[in-house]
Structures are given as C-alpha cells and as structure tokens.
DSSP file (Angstrom, degrees, kcal/mol; ACC not computed):
  #  RESIDUE AA STRUCTURE BP1 BP2  ACC     N-H-->O    O-->H-N    N-H-->O    O-->H-N    TCO  KAPPA ALPHA  PHI   PSI    X-CA   Y-CA   Z-CA
    1    1 A X     >        0   0    0      0, 0.0     4,-1.7     0, 0.0     5,-0.1   0.000 360.0 360.0 360.0 -41.9 -114.4  153.5  -27.9
    2    2 A X  H  >  +     0   0    0      1,-0.2     4,-2.0     2,-0.2     5,-0.1   0.843 360.0  59.2 -64.5 -32.9 -111.1  154.5  -26.3
    3    3 A X  H  > S+     0   0    0      1,-0.2     4,-1.9     2,-0.2    -1,-0.2   0.907 105.6  46.2 -65.1 -42.4 -112.2  152.8  -23.1
    4    4 A X  H  > S+     0   0    0      1,-0.2     4,-2.2     2,-0.2    -1,-0.2   0.845 110.1  54.8 -68.6 -33.0 -112.6  149.4  -24.8
    5    5 A X  H  X S+     0   0    0     -4,-1.7     4,-1.9     2,-0.2    -1,-0.2   0.898 107.6  49.7 -66.8 -38.5 -109.3  149.8  -26.5
    6    6 A X  H  X S+     0   0    0     -4,-2.0     4,-2.1     2,-0.2    -2,-0.2   0.899 110.4  50.1 -65.8 -41.6 -107.6  150.4  -23.1
    7    7 A X  H  X S+     0   0    0     -4,-1.9     4,-1.9     1,-0.2    -2,-0.2   0.916 111.5  48.3 -63.9 -42.5 -109.2  147.3  -21.6
    8    8 A X  H  X S+     0   0    0     -4,-2.2     4,-1.6     1,-0.2    -1,-0.2   0.877 111.1  50.5 -64.5 -37.6 -108.1  145.1  -24.5
    9    9 A X  H  X>S+     0   0    0     -4,-1.9     4,-1.6     2,-0.2     5,-1.1   0.876 108.2  52.3 -68.2 -38.1 -104.6  146.4  -24.3
   10   10 A X  H  <5S+     0   0    0     -4,-2.1     4,-0.2     4,-0.2    -2,-0.2   0.875 108.1  52.1 -66.3 -37.0 -104.4  145.8  -20.5
   11   11 A X  H  <5S+     0   0    0     -4,-1.9    -1,-0.2     1,-0.2    -2,-0.2   0.879 109.9  49.9 -65.0 -37.4 -105.5  142.1  -21.1
   12   12 A X  H  <5S-     0   0    0     -4,-1.6    -2,-0.2    -5,-0.1    -1,-0.2   0.813 141.8 -22.6 -75.9 -31.3 -102.8  141.6  -23.7
   13   13 A X  T  <5S-     0   0    0     -4,-1.6    -3,-0.2     2,-0.2    -2,-0.2   0.473  78.0-112.5-157.5 -13.4  -99.8  142.9  -21.8
   14   14 A X  S   <S+     0   0    0     -5,-1.1     2,-0.3     1,-0.3    -4,-0.2   0.440  90.9  65.6  87.3  -0.9 -100.9  145.3  -19.0
   15   15 A X  S >  S-     0   0    0     -6,-0.5     3,-0.9     1,-0.0    -1,-0.3  -0.860  96.9 -95.0-141.2 177.7  -99.3  148.3  -20.7
   16   16 A X  T 3  S+     0   0    0      1,-0.3     3,-0.3    -2,-0.3     2,-0.3   0.793 123.4  54.2 -68.5 -25.8  -99.7  150.5  -23.7
   17   17 A X  T 3> S+     0   0    0      1,-0.2     4,-2.0     2,-0.1    -1,-0.3  -0.276  70.1 140.4 -99.3  46.8  -97.1  148.4  -25.5
   18   18 A X  H <>  +     0   0    0     -3,-0.9     4,-2.4    -2,-0.3     5,-0.2   0.847  66.8  53.5 -61.0 -39.9  -98.8  145.1  -24.9
   19   19 A X  H  > S+     0   0    0     -3,-0.3     4,-2.0     1,-0.2    -1,-0.2   0.901 110.7  47.2 -65.1 -39.4  -98.1  143.6  -28.3
   20   20 A X  H  > S+     0   0    0     -3,-0.2     4,-2.4     2,-0.2    -1,-0.2   0.888 111.3  51.7 -67.9 -38.6  -94.4  144.3  -27.9
   21   21 A X  H  X S+     0   0    0     -4,-2.0     4,-2.2     2,-0.2    -2,-0.2   0.892 110.0  48.8 -64.8 -39.6  -94.5  142.8  -24.3
   22   22 A X  H  X S+     0   0    0     -4,-2.4     4,-2.7     2,-0.2    -1,-0.2   0.899 110.9  50.4 -66.1 -40.5  -96.2  139.6  -25.6
   23   23 A X  H  X S+     0   0    0     -4,-2.0     4,-2.6     2,-0.2    -2,-0.2   0.906 110.6  49.5 -63.6 -41.0  -93.6  139.3  -28.4
   24   24 A X  H  X S+     0   0    0     -4,-2.4     4,-2.5     2,-0.2    -2,-0.2   0.903 111.5  49.0 -63.7 -40.7  -90.8  139.7  -25.9
   25   25 A X  H  X S+     0   0    0     -4,-2.2     4,-2.2     2,-0.2    -2,-0.2   0.922 113.2  46.3 -65.1 -43.8  -92.3  137.1  -23.6
   26   26 A X  H  X S+     0   0    0     -4,-2.7     4,-2.6     2,-0.2    -2,-0.2   0.884 111.6  52.4 -65.7 -37.7  -92.7  134.7  -26.5
   27   27 A X  H  X S+     0   0    0     -4,-2.6     4,-2.5     2,-0.2    -2,-0.2   0.917 109.9  48.3 -62.6 -44.3  -89.2  135.4  -27.7
   28   28 A X  H  X S+     0   0    0     -4,-2.5     4,-2.3     2,-0.2    -2,-0.2   0.905 112.2  49.1 -63.7 -41.2  -87.8  134.6  -24.2
   29   29 A X  H  X S+     0   0    0     -4,-2.2     4,-2.5     2,-0.2    -2,-0.2   0.911 111.2  49.9 -64.4 -42.3  -89.8  131.4  -24.1
   30   30 A X  H  X S+     0   0    0     -4,-2.6     4,-2.5     1,-0.2    -2,-0.2   0.905 110.6  49.9 -62.6 -41.5  -88.6  130.4  -27.5
   31   31 A X  H  X S+     0   0    0     -4,-2.5     4,-2.3     2,-0.2    -2,-0.2   0.902 110.8  49.7 -63.9 -40.5  -85.0  131.1  -26.5
   32   32 A X  H  X S+     0   0    0     -4,-2.3     4,-2.0     2,-0.2    -2,-0.2   0.927 113.7  45.1 -64.1 -44.9  -85.4  129.0  -23.3
   33   33 A X  H  X S+     0   0    0     -4,-2.5     4,-2.4     1,-0.2    -2,-0.2   0.868 111.4  53.5 -66.4 -36.3  -86.9  126.1  -25.3
   34   34 A X  H  X S+     0   0    0     -4,-2.5     4,-2.4     2,-0.2    -2,-0.2   0.903 108.4  49.5 -65.5 -40.9  -84.1  126.4  -27.9
   35   35 A X  H  X S+     0   0    0     -4,-2.3     4,-2.0     2,-0.2    -2,-0.2   0.902 111.3  49.5 -64.2 -40.7  -81.5  126.2  -25.2
   36   36 A X  H  X S+     0   0    0     -4,-2.0     4,-2.0     2,-0.2    -2,-0.2   0.904 111.8  48.5 -63.6 -41.2  -83.1  123.1  -23.8
   37   37 A X  H  X S+     0   0    0     -4,-2.4     4,-2.5     1,-0.2    -2,-0.2   0.890 108.8  53.2 -66.1 -39.2  -83.3  121.5  -27.2
   38   38 A X  H  X S+     0   0    0     -4,-2.4     4,-2.1     1,-0.2    -1,-0.2   0.890 108.4  50.9 -62.9 -38.9  -79.6  122.3  -27.9
   39   39 A X  H  X S+     0   0    0     -4,-2.0     4,-2.0     2,-0.2    -1,-0.2   0.905 111.1  47.5 -64.3 -41.2  -78.7  120.6  -24.6
   40   40 A X  H  X S+     0   0    0     -4,-2.0     4,-2.3     2,-0.2    -2,-0.2   0.891 110.8  51.1 -68.1 -38.9  -80.7  117.5  -25.6
   41   41 A X  H  X S+     0   0    0     -4,-2.5     4,-2.4     1,-0.2    -1,-0.2   0.895 109.1  52.1 -63.8 -39.2  -79.1  117.4  -29.0
   42   42 A X  H  X S+     0   0    0     -4,-2.1     4,-2.3     2,-0.2    -2,-0.2   0.904 109.5  49.0 -62.8 -41.8  -75.7  117.7  -27.4
   43   43 A X  H  X S+     0   0    0     -4,-2.0     4,-2.3     2,-0.2    -2,-0.2   0.910 111.5  49.0 -64.2 -41.7  -76.5  114.7  -25.2
   44   44 A X  H  X S+     0   0    0     -4,-2.3     4,-2.6     2,-0.2    -2,-0.2   0.889 109.9  52.2 -65.3 -38.5  -77.7  112.7  -28.1
   45   45 A X  H  X S+     0   0    0     -4,-2.4     4,-2.2     2,-0.2    -2,-0.2   0.925 110.3  47.6 -63.0 -44.3  -74.5  113.5  -30.1
   46   46 A X  H  X S+     0   0    0     -4,-2.3     4,-2.2     1,-0.2    -2,-0.2   0.896 112.0  50.5 -63.8 -39.4  -72.3  112.4  -27.2
   47   47 A X  H  X S+     0   0    0     -4,-2.3     4,-2.4     2,-0.2    -2,-0.2   0.904 109.6  50.5 -64.2 -41.7  -74.4  109.2  -26.9
   48   48 A X  H  X S+     0   0    0     -4,-2.6     4,-2.3     1,-0.2    -2,-0.2   0.888 110.1  50.2 -64.0 -38.5  -74.0  108.5  -30.6
   49   49 A X  H  X S+     0   0    0     -4,-2.2     4,-2.5     2,-0.2    -2,-0.2   0.894 109.9  50.7 -66.5 -39.2  -70.2  109.1  -30.3
   50   50 A X  H  X S+     0   0    0     -4,-2.2     4,-2.4     2,-0.2    -2,-0.2   0.906 110.6  49.3 -63.3 -41.5  -70.0  106.6  -27.4
   51   51 A X  H  X S+     0   0    0     -4,-2.4     4,-2.5     2,-0.2    -2,-0.2   0.911 110.9  50.4 -63.7 -41.9  -72.0  104.0  -29.4
   52   52 A X  H  X S+     0   0    0     -4,-2.3     4,-2.3     2,-0.2    -2,-0.2   0.924 111.2  47.8 -62.0 -45.3  -69.6  104.5  -32.3
   53   53 A X  H  X S+     0   0    0     -4,-2.5     4,-2.2     1,-0.2    -2,-0.2   0.902 112.4  49.5 -62.8 -40.9  -66.5  104.1  -30.1
   54   54 A X  H  X S+     0   0    0     -4,-2.4     4,-2.5     2,-0.2    -2,-0.2   0.901 110.1  50.7 -65.4 -40.8  -68.0  101.0  -28.6
   55   55 A X  H  X S+     0   0    0     -4,-2.5     4,-2.3     2,-0.2    -2,-0.2   0.905 110.7  49.2 -64.1 -41.2  -68.8   99.5  -32.0
   56   56 A X  H  X S+     0   0    0     -4,-2.3     4,-2.1     2,-0.2    -2,-0.2   0.906 111.6  49.4 -64.1 -40.4  -65.3  100.1  -33.2
   57   57 A X  H  X S+     0   0    0     -4,-2.2     4,-2.1     2,-0.2    -2,-0.2   0.908 111.0  49.2 -65.1 -41.8  -63.9   98.5  -30.0
   58   58 A X  H  X S+     0   0    0     -4,-2.5     4,-2.5     2,-0.2    -1,-0.2   0.880 109.5  52.4 -65.3 -37.7  -66.1   95.5  -30.5
   59   59 A X  H  X S+     0   0    0     -4,-2.3     4,-2.5     2,-0.2    -1,-0.2   0.899 108.8  50.0 -64.6 -40.1  -65.0   95.2  -34.1
   60   60 A X  H  X S+     0   0    0     -4,-2.1     4,-1.9     2,-0.2    -2,-0.2   0.911 111.2  50.0 -62.5 -40.8  -61.4   95.2  -33.1
   61   61 A X  H  X S+     0   0    0     -4,-2.1     4,-1.5     2,-0.2    -2,-0.2   0.922 111.7  47.0 -63.2 -44.6  -62.1   92.5  -30.5
   62   62 A X  H  X S+     0   0    0     -4,-2.5     4,-1.2     1,-0.2    -1,-0.2   0.876 109.6  53.6 -66.5 -37.2  -63.9   90.4  -33.1
   63   63 A X  H  < S+     0   0    0     -4,-2.5     4,-0.4     1,-0.2     3,-0.2   0.879 107.6  51.9 -63.4 -36.5  -61.1   90.8  -35.6
   64   64 A X  H >< S+     0   0    0     -4,-1.9     3,-0.8     1,-0.2    -1,-0.2   0.826 105.7  55.1 -68.0 -31.2  -58.7   89.6  -32.9
   65   65 A X  H 3<>S+     0   0    0     -4,-1.5     5,-1.1     1,-0.2     6,-0.3   0.775  93.7  69.6 -71.9 -25.5  -60.8   86.5  -32.3
   66   66 A X  T 3<5S+     0   0    0     -4,-1.2    -1,-0.2    -3,-0.2     5,-0.2   0.744  92.0  72.0 -65.1 -20.9  -60.6   85.6  -36.0
   67   67 A X  T <>5S-     0   0    0     -3,-0.8     4,-1.1    -4,-0.4     5,-0.2   0.728 111.5 -29.7 -67.2-124.1  -56.9   84.8  -35.6
   68   68 A X  H  >5S+     0   0    0     -4,-0.2     4,-2.4     1,-0.2     5,-0.2   0.909 124.8  50.8 -70.6 -51.0  -55.6   81.8  -33.7
   69   69 A X  H  >5S+     0   0    0      1,-0.2     4,-2.0     2,-0.2     5,-0.2   0.917 112.4  43.1 -62.1 -49.7  -58.0   80.8  -30.9
   70   70 A X  H  ><S+     0   0    0     -5,-1.1     4,-2.0     1,-0.2    -1,-0.2   0.924 116.9  46.1 -65.8 -45.1  -61.2   80.6  -32.9
   71   71 A X  H  X S+     0   0    0     -4,-1.1     4,-2.3    -6,-0.3    -1,-0.2   0.857 110.9  53.0 -67.9 -34.8  -59.7   78.8  -35.9
   72   72 A X  H  X S+     0   0    0     -4,-2.4     4,-2.3     2,-0.2    -1,-0.2   0.884 108.9  50.1 -68.4 -36.0  -57.9   76.3  -33.7
   73   73 A X  H  X S+     0   0    0     -4,-2.0     4,-2.5    -5,-0.2    -2,-0.2   0.891 109.9  50.2 -67.2 -38.7  -61.2   75.5  -31.9
   74   74 A X  H  X S+     0   0    0     -4,-2.0     4,-2.5     2,-0.2    -2,-0.2   0.915 111.9  48.4 -63.7 -42.0  -62.9   75.0  -35.2
   75   75 A X  H  X S+     0   0    0     -4,-2.3     4,-2.2     2,-0.2    -2,-0.2   0.896 111.5  49.6 -64.3 -40.4  -60.1   72.7  -36.3
   76   76 A X  H  X S+     0   0    0     -4,-2.3     4,-2.1     2,-0.2    -2,-0.2   0.916 112.5  47.0 -64.3 -44.2  -60.3   70.7  -33.0
   77   77 A X  H  X S+     0   0    0     -4,-2.5     4,-2.4     2,-0.2    -2,-0.2   0.905 111.4  51.5 -64.9 -41.7  -64.0   70.3  -33.4
   78   78 A X  H  X S+     0   0    0     -4,-2.5     4,-2.1     1,-0.2    -2,-0.2   0.900 110.3  49.2 -61.7 -41.0  -63.7   69.2  -37.0
   79   79 A X  H  X S+     0   0    0     -4,-2.2     4,-2.3     2,-0.2    -1,-0.2   0.887 110.2  50.8 -65.6 -39.0  -61.1   66.6  -36.0
   80   80 A X  H  X S+     0   0    0     -4,-2.1     4,-2.4     2,-0.2    -2,-0.2   0.914 110.8  48.0 -65.0 -43.4  -63.3   65.3  -33.2
   81   81 A X  H  X S+     0   0    0     -4,-2.4     4,-2.6     2,-0.2    -1,-0.2   0.893 110.7  52.2 -64.7 -38.9  -66.2   64.9  -35.6
   82   82 A X  H  X S+     0   0    0     -4,-2.1     4,-2.3     2,-0.2    -2,-0.2   0.922 111.2  46.1 -64.0 -43.8  -64.0   63.2  -38.1
   83   83 A X  H  X S+     0   0    0     -4,-2.3     4,-2.3     2,-0.2    -2,-0.2   0.899 112.6  51.1 -64.6 -40.2  -62.8   60.7  -35.5
   84   84 A X  H  X S+     0   0    0     -4,-2.4     4,-2.1     2,-0.2    -2,-0.2   0.916 110.8  48.1 -62.3 -43.9  -66.3   60.1  -34.3
   85   85 A X  H  X S+     0   0    0     -4,-2.6     4,-2.0     1,-0.2    -2,-0.2   0.898 111.0  51.1 -63.6 -41.2  -67.5   59.5  -37.8
   86   86 A X  H  X S+     0   0    0     -4,-2.3     4,-0.7     1,-0.2    -2,-0.2   0.902 109.5  50.5 -62.8 -40.9  -64.6   57.0  -38.4
   87   87 A X  H >< S+     0   0    0     -4,-2.3     3,-0.5     1,-0.2     4,-0.3   0.895 111.0  48.5 -65.5 -39.8  -65.5   55.2  -35.2
   88   88 A X  H >< S+     0   0    0     -4,-2.1     3,-0.5     1,-0.2    -1,-0.2   0.869 115.3  43.7 -68.2 -35.6  -69.2   54.8  -36.2
   89   89 A X  H 3< S+     0   0    0     -4,-2.0    -1,-0.2     1,-0.2    -2,-0.2   0.493  93.3  83.2 -89.2  -1.9  -68.4   53.6  -39.7
   90   90 A X  T << S-     0   0    0     -4,-0.7     2,-0.3    -3,-0.5    -1,-0.2   0.585  99.8 -71.8 -85.2  -8.4  -65.6   51.1  -38.8
   91   91 A X    <>  -     0   0    0     -3,-0.5     4,-1.2    -4,-0.3    -1,-0.2  -0.832  51.3 -62.3 146.0 177.8  -67.8   48.2  -37.8
   92   92 A X  H  > S+     0   0    0     -2,-0.3     4,-2.0     1,-0.2     5,-0.2   0.838 118.0  59.2 -68.8 -36.0  -70.2   46.5  -35.5
   93   93 A X  H  > S+     0   0    0      1,-0.2     4,-2.0     2,-0.2    -1,-0.2   0.881 106.4  48.0 -61.6 -40.4  -67.9   46.3  -32.5
   94   94 A X  H  > S+     0   0    0      2,-0.2     4,-2.4     1,-0.2    -1,-0.2   0.837 107.5  55.9 -71.5 -31.4  -67.5   50.0  -32.3
   95   95 A X  H  X S+     0   0    0     -4,-1.2     4,-2.3     2,-0.2    -2,-0.2   0.910 107.6  48.8 -65.7 -40.0  -71.3   50.5  -32.6
   96   96 A X  H  X S+     0   0    0     -4,-2.0     4,-2.3     2,-0.2    -2,-0.2   0.922 111.1  50.0 -64.3 -43.1  -71.8   48.3  -29.6
   97   97 A X  H  X S+     0   0    0     -4,-2.0     4,-2.5     1,-0.2    -2,-0.2   0.892 109.5  52.2 -60.8 -39.6  -69.1   50.4  -27.7
   98   98 A X  H  X S+     0   0    0     -4,-2.4     4,-2.6     2,-0.2    -2,-0.2   0.903 108.0  50.6 -64.9 -41.1  -70.9   53.6  -28.8
   99   99 A X  H  X S+     0   0    0     -4,-2.3     4,-2.5     2,-0.2    -2,-0.2   0.916 111.1  48.8 -62.4 -43.1  -74.2   52.3  -27.4
  100  100 A X  H  X S+     0   0    0     -4,-2.3     4,-2.6     2,-0.2    -2,-0.2   0.926 111.2  50.3 -61.0 -43.8  -72.6   51.4  -24.1
  101  101 A X  H  X S+     0   0    0     -4,-2.5     4,-2.1     2,-0.2    -2,-0.2   0.920 111.6  47.0 -61.8 -44.7  -71.0   54.8  -24.0
  102  102 A X  H  X S+     0   0    0     -4,-2.6     4,-2.3     1,-0.2    -1,-0.2   0.906 111.7  51.9 -63.6 -41.8  -74.3   56.6  -24.7
  103  103 A X  H  X S+     0   0    0     -4,-2.5     4,-2.4     1,-0.2    -2,-0.2   0.906 109.4  49.2 -61.3 -42.6  -76.1   54.4  -22.1
  104  104 A X  H  X S+     0   0    0     -4,-2.6     4,-2.5     2,-0.2    -1,-0.2   0.909 110.4  50.7 -64.4 -41.7  -73.5   55.3  -19.4
  105  105 A X  H  X S+     0   0    0     -4,-2.1     4,-2.2     2,-0.2    -2,-0.2   0.911 111.2  48.5 -63.1 -41.8  -73.8   59.0  -20.2
  106  106 A X  H  X S+     0   0    0     -4,-2.3     4,-2.4     2,-0.2    -2,-0.2   0.913 111.5  49.6 -64.9 -42.3  -77.6   58.8  -19.9
  107  107 A X  H  X S+     0   0    0     -4,-2.4     4,-2.5     1,-0.2    -2,-0.2   0.912 110.9  49.4 -63.1 -42.6  -77.3   56.9  -16.6
  108  108 A X  H  X S+     0   0    0     -4,-2.5     4,-2.6     2,-0.2    -1,-0.2   0.902 110.0  52.4 -62.8 -40.1  -74.8   59.5  -15.2
  109  109 A X  H  X S+     0   0    0     -4,-2.2     4,-2.4     2,-0.2    -2,-0.2   0.945 112.1  43.9 -60.9 -48.9  -77.2   62.3  -16.3
  110  110 A X  H  X S+     0   0    0     -4,-2.4     4,-2.6     2,-0.2     5,-0.2   0.885 112.9  52.3 -65.7 -37.7  -80.2   60.8  -14.4
  111  111 A X  H  X S+     0   0    0     -4,-2.5     4,-2.2     2,-0.2    -1,-0.2   0.929 111.6  46.2 -62.3 -44.9  -78.1   60.0  -11.4
  112  112 A X  H  X S+     0   0    0     -4,-2.6     4,-2.6     2,-0.2     5,-0.2   0.891 111.8  52.7 -64.4 -39.4  -76.9   63.6  -11.2
  113  113 A X  H  X S+     0   0    0     -4,-2.4     4,-2.5     2,-0.2    -2,-0.2   0.944 112.5  42.8 -61.8 -49.2  -80.5   64.9  -11.7
  114  114 A X  H  X S+     0   0    0     -4,-2.6     4,-2.2     2,-0.2    -1,-0.2   0.861 113.6  52.7 -68.0 -34.2  -81.8   62.8   -8.9
  115  115 A X  H  X S+     0   0    0     -4,-2.2     4,-2.1    -5,-0.2    -2,-0.2   0.928 112.4  44.1 -65.6 -44.8  -78.9   63.7   -6.7
  116  116 A X  H  X S+     0   0    0     -4,-2.6     4,-2.3     1,-0.2    -2,-0.2   0.895 112.8  52.6 -66.3 -39.8  -79.4   67.4   -7.3
  117  117 A X  H  X S+     0   0    0     -4,-2.5     4,-1.5    -5,-0.2    -2,-0.2   0.896 110.6  47.9 -62.4 -40.4  -83.2   67.1   -6.8
  118  118 A X  H  X S+     0   0    0     -4,-2.2     4,-1.4     2,-0.2    -1,-0.2   0.894 111.5  49.4 -69.1 -40.0  -82.6   65.3   -3.5
  119  119 A X  H  X S+     0   0    0     -4,-2.1     4,-0.8     1,-0.2    -2,-0.2   0.897 110.8  49.8 -67.1 -40.1  -80.1   67.9   -2.2
  120  120 A X  H  < S+     0   0    0     -4,-2.3    -1,-0.2     1,-0.2    -2,-0.2   0.800 107.2  54.8 -72.2 -27.2  -82.4   70.8   -3.1
  121  121 A X  H  < S+     0   0    0     -4,-1.5    -1,-0.2     1,-0.2    -2,-0.2   0.863 109.8  46.6 -71.4 -34.5  -85.4   69.3   -1.4
  122  122 A X  H  <        0   0    0     -4,-1.4    -1,-0.2     1,-0.2    -2,-0.2   0.604 360.0 360.0 -83.1 -11.8  -83.5   68.9    1.9
  123  123 A X     <        0   0    0     -4,-0.8    -1,-0.2    -5,-0.1    -2,-0.1   0.471 360.0 360.0 -85.7 360.0  -82.2   72.5    1.7
C-alpha cells in the first residue's frame, strides 16, 4: 500500500510534497497569465484614451466648421438655386436658353468622354 502511495505522489509532483509543488506551479502560471492580462488591459485603456482624444479633436474641428465657411457656402448655394428658379419661371425665352445650356453641357461631357477614351486607348 505504501508503494502505490509513493508512485502516485511521484506522478503528481515528483517529491513527497507533490500537492504543494503542483499548487506552486499553478500559482506561478496564474500570476504569469494575470500579468499578461494586465498588460492587455493597459493597452486597451491607452487605445480608449486615444479614441477619446481623437473624438474630442474632431468635435472641435466640426464646431469650428459651423461658423463662417459652412454657413456662407449654404447661403451661396441657396442664392444660386433661387436665381435658377427665377430664371426658369420668368418665361419662354429663358426656358429656351436653359435647353441650349443643358445641350451644350451634354455635348461637352460626351466630347470629354470620347477624348479621354481615345487617349487611354493609345497609352
């Protein structure tokens, strides 16, 4: 009976205090894994802080855009649309001019398309 107890003890740790040796080994492994986890948590924390700083910087940038430039562009676009609407509603002569203008733009578009297509085929 003592002989089987000695064999079992040698399998568990190789010494008479095998259970204590296994516990020490598991404790060391847990400490190593805990240190690795702490390092990863630290990296995630730094990444979260970087994201927070970037979001604050982007919000400051967007707040700065709300001022003059963005509103002046909206006003310019609104004025252009208003003039365009006035031109369309002012009579038959302006409608004919608008059709000519649209036709010229379409012709320029197709001319540019064929010109670019021809240049890319020869390259």
